[in-house]
C-alpha positions, 0 to 999 in steps of 0.5 A, spaced: 482 714 862 484 721 860 480 726 856 482 727 848 485 734 847 481 738 843 486 743 841 481 747 836 476 748 841 481 750 846 484 755 841 477 758 839 476 759 847 482 763 848 481 767 841 474 768 844 476 771 851 482 775 847 476 778 843 472 780 849 477 783 853 479 787 847 472 789 845 472 791 853 478 795 852 476 799 846 469 801 849 472 803 855 477 807 851 471 810 847 467 812 853 474 816 856 475 819 849 467 822 849 468 824 856 474 828 854 471 831 848 465 833 852 469 836 857 473 840 852 467 843 849 464 845 856 471 849 857 470 852 850 463 854 851 465 858 857 462 853 862 467 850 868 467 843 869 464 840 875 469 839 881 468 836 888 467 843 891 461 844 887 458 838 889 453 838 895 456 835 902 455 828 904 450 827 910 456 825 914 460 831 913 454 836 914 453 832 921 460 833 923 460 841 921 455 842 926 
């Protein structure tokens, strides 16, 4: 025998998933905004943002250079 559909529960589950997805997107957007603001403040203060060239070389790259 087929199960009886529970439309209210299914709708609630869809809305809950949609709200979680929306919250995750909002959190990612807020983090990106904070990073952008921090970078802007660093530039205004005269500090250079970190670049890949400033980073220490990886062990594999150091071995190849020798």
